[in-house]
N, C-alpha and C positions, 0 to 999 in steps of 0.2 A: 184642305180641299175647300173650294169656294162653296158657300152655303146654297147657291142657286144651281149648282152643277147637277143636272139630272142624269146621273150615270146609268141608273137602272132603266130609264126610258130609252136611252141611246142603245144600251146593250140588248134590250128587249126587241126593238125594231130591227137591229142588226142581226140578231139571232134568227128572226123570222125570214129575213131576206137571204141570209147565208144558207140556212138549213132547207129552205124550200127548193123543190125540184127545179133545176135550171141547167144551163150549159155547163157550169162549173161542177156541180154535184154529179151530173150525168157523165161528164168526162172522167171524173175520179172513179165512179162506179164501173164504167166500161173498161177502164185501164186495169183496175184491180181484178176484174173477172177474166178479161181476155189475156192479160200478161202475167202479172204477179202482184202480191201484196207490196213488195218493195217498189215496183213501178208505180203502183197506186199512191203510195206514201210520198214518193218523189214528186209525182204530179201534183199532189195536194200541197206540197211544200212550194212548188212553183206558183200555184194559184194564190197561196197565202202571201208569198212575196209580192206578187202583183197587187194584192189587196192592201198590203202595208204601204206600198208606194202611193196609191191613191189616198189612203188614210192619212198619211203624213202630209201629202199635198193639200188635202182639204183643210187640215189643221193649220197649215201655213197660209191659207186663204187663196190657194191657186184655183180652187173650184169656182170662186166668184170671178176670178180673172178669165177663166175659160168660158164661163157663161157670158161674159161681156165681149168675148172675141169668138164668135160662132165658128170662125174658120178652123180653129183648133179642134172643136167638137166634131166638125164635119170630117176632118181628116181621120180622127179616131173612129168615127162612125163607119166610114167606108172600109177602113182597115179591119175593124171588128166584124163587120158584115162579111167581108171576103174570107176571113179566117173561119168563121162559123160555117159558111157555105162549103169551104174546102173540107171541113170535118164531116159535113153532111155527105159530100161526094164520096169520101173514103168509107164511111159507114154503109152507104148504099151499094158501093162496089163490092164490099165484103158480103153484104146480104144477098147479092145476086150471084155470088160464086156458086158453082155446083157443090152439092154436099158430098164430096169425096174426101177421103183422108188427106190426100195430097193437096187438094185445093183449099181445105180449111185450116191448114197448118198456119199458126200465128207467127208472124215475123216480129220478134221482140226488138224494140228500139233500145238504144243506149240510155242509161240513166240520165246522162247529160241532156240528150235530146228530149227526154221525157220531162225533165225539169223546165226547159225552155218552152216546151209546148204548153205547160201549165201557166208559166209566166206570160206568154203571148196571149193565151186565152183571156186572161184578166186585164192585162195592161192595154189591150186594144178595145176594151169596153168603155166608151165615153160616159155611159150612165153611172159607172161606178163612182167616179169622183164627184159627180153631181149628187148622187145618193149620200155619200159621206158628208158633203157640204150641207145638205139638208138636215142631216142628223146633228151636225155641229150647230146649225142655226137654231134648231129646236131645243136641244138639250144643254148647250154650253152658253153661258152668259157672255155678253160682249166684253166684259172686263175680266174674263177668266185669266188666271195666271199661267205662266209657262208650265208650272207643276200640274195644274188642272188639265191642260192639253196633253201633257205627257201621260197622265193617268188614263185619259180617254183613249189615246193612241195605243198604249200597251194593252189595255183591257180588250179593245176590239180586235187587236192583232192576235192575242192569245185565244179569244173566243173563236175567231175565224179558223185559226190553225187547228184547234181541237175538233171543230165540226168537220172540216175537210178530211182530217186524218182518221176520224171515226168512220166516215163514209168508206175510206180506203180499207180499213180493217174489216168492217162488216161485209163488204162485197168481195172480200178475198177469202171468206170462210169456205172451206171445201164443199159443203152442201150447196152453197149459193153458186159457186163456180161450176158444180156439176149440172145444176139447172141451166146455167148459161150455155154450157156446151151442148146440151140437148136442144135448146131453143135458140141457138146462136143466130140463125138467120132472122128470126122474129125480133130478137133484141137489137140486132144491127139495123133492121128496118125501122124500129122505133127510134133508135138513136139518130138515124138519118132524118127522120121526120121532125124531131125536136130541134136538132141543129139547124136544119133547113128553115124551119118556121122562125126560129130566133134570128137567123141571119137575114131573112127577108123582112122581118118586122123592123129590124134596125135600119136596113137599107131603104125601106119605103116610108119610114117615119119622117115627120117634118124635122127641121133643124131644131135642136134642143135649146 
């Protein structure tokens, strides 16, 4: 490993970013509570896959290329914003449904659809590749070897997957699910607010 490779710094910042409450962790938590642990884990896998795509892209220098060509960032910005607003709409619609047994019955999506939902959630986030690029710029020396980059990519990928899957497990614990069922409308309202805020923030932000 290169003597100047600051792996702990990279993983430290990445852990804070990944574990902090946000659209990804919120989506995993909501899916685990409202559908099942399996669906939460699958969604976490989709998000982890999207993270790996941006992780590898940043390692290959594509983050700098995107930053130099704002049009690509803008495309992903609008896609990401639209998807988050769509999730906000779905959560809000669920929160406003009458509290009857028939109305509150959860429609479980297929595992394949759940995986691609997670992948889309992360792959349409233009800030992800720029975040990874910043981490590489801070913690990886310019003359880092291919082995150094491989270590960083694998380490961050494993860390991200662990965090996302731990969220899925925690929020699928029966007691947590029981609380969710009792306060479903409040949870869905909070999900709608967070997804909506994130979507509008991306949409209204200046070009990156």
